[in-house]
N, C-alpha and C positions, 0 to 999 in steps of 0.2 A: 805802826807803819811810819816810815821816814817821809818827812815833807822836804821838798827842795825849795830853796829860796835863791832866785837869781838876784844877786846882791851887788850893790855899789857902795863900798864903805864910806865914800865921800858924801853920800846922799843921806840927809837927816831922816827922811821917810823910810828909807831902806834900813837904816840903823834901828829906828824905832820898831819896825816890823820884826826884825831879827830879835830884838830884845823881848818883844811880846812873845814870840815863839819859844824863846829860852825860858821865860818866866812860866809859861804853861807846861814846861817839861817835855816839849816835843822833841823827837829825834830828828835832827836837821842835817841835811846835806847842803852846804853853802857853796854856791857856784858864783865866783866873781866873774861875771860875764864880760867885763872889759878885758880881763886877762885870758879868758877862755870863751871867745865869741861863739855865738850861735851859728849853726849852718842854716841854710834856707829851709831844709826839711825840718829841723828842730823848731824853727819859727812857725812853720805851718802847723806842726803838731801842737805847739803852745797856743796858737790862735784858735785852733779847734777846741781845745780844752777851755779856753777863755770865752769862747763864743763871740769873738770880736773880729772885726776886719783889720787889716794892716794899718789903715789910716786912723784907727782908734787907739793904737798902741805906739804910734810913732811920735817922737818928741819934736813938735813943729817949731819950738823956740830955739833949737840948736842951730848954730851957724851952718853946719854941714847940710842941714835940711834945705836951707835957702841956696847954698852954693851948688847943690846938685839939682836945683829946680824941682824938688819933689812936690811942691805945692801947685805946680802948673797943671792946667787942664790936660787930660789925656794920659796922665801917669797911671800905670796899671798897678794892681795889687802885687803882681810878680816883681815889678820894678821896685816897689816899696820894700818888699821882703828882701830882695837882693841888696838894696841899700842898707837895710838894718843888719844884714849878715856881714856886710863889708865895713860898716860903721856902727858898732854896737852901742855907742853913746846915744844913738837915735831911739833905742828901745826904752819905753817907759819902765820905770822901776818903782818898787821891787815887784817881781812876779813870784808868787808862791804856788807850787804844785803839790796837790795831795791826791795821789791815785789818778783818777781820770778827770779831776777837777782842778781848775786854776783860778787865781784871782790876782788882780793888781792891788797892791797895798795903798791905794789912794782913794778913799780913806782906809785906814787900817782895819776897820770893821768888815770890809770886803773879805779879808783873809780869814777872819774869825768864822765867817759863814761856811767856809769849805773844810774846816778842821773837824 
């Protein structure tokens, strides 16, 4: 079965996760999500597989998070999802999907559990 990694090659954690998958001999579909951003529906599907809420996978330290006021009271999950679809840098990385399961590779051991 092919695993999919939503990868940012500039991120050391993402590179380390990809390397681990390669060392294990996994068949890998690499999606550079900054080049091929998620749709809102893809994000909803990923969140369901992760078992996480949008606020748990959004990168709060990114400048665009603050610029868009995403940390303010009253921001809905749909607004967070739309913001991540429009600004993929906001999505925590890497995310690895294996069938109906997904994990964020922080720490990398999270990914090993779904393989």
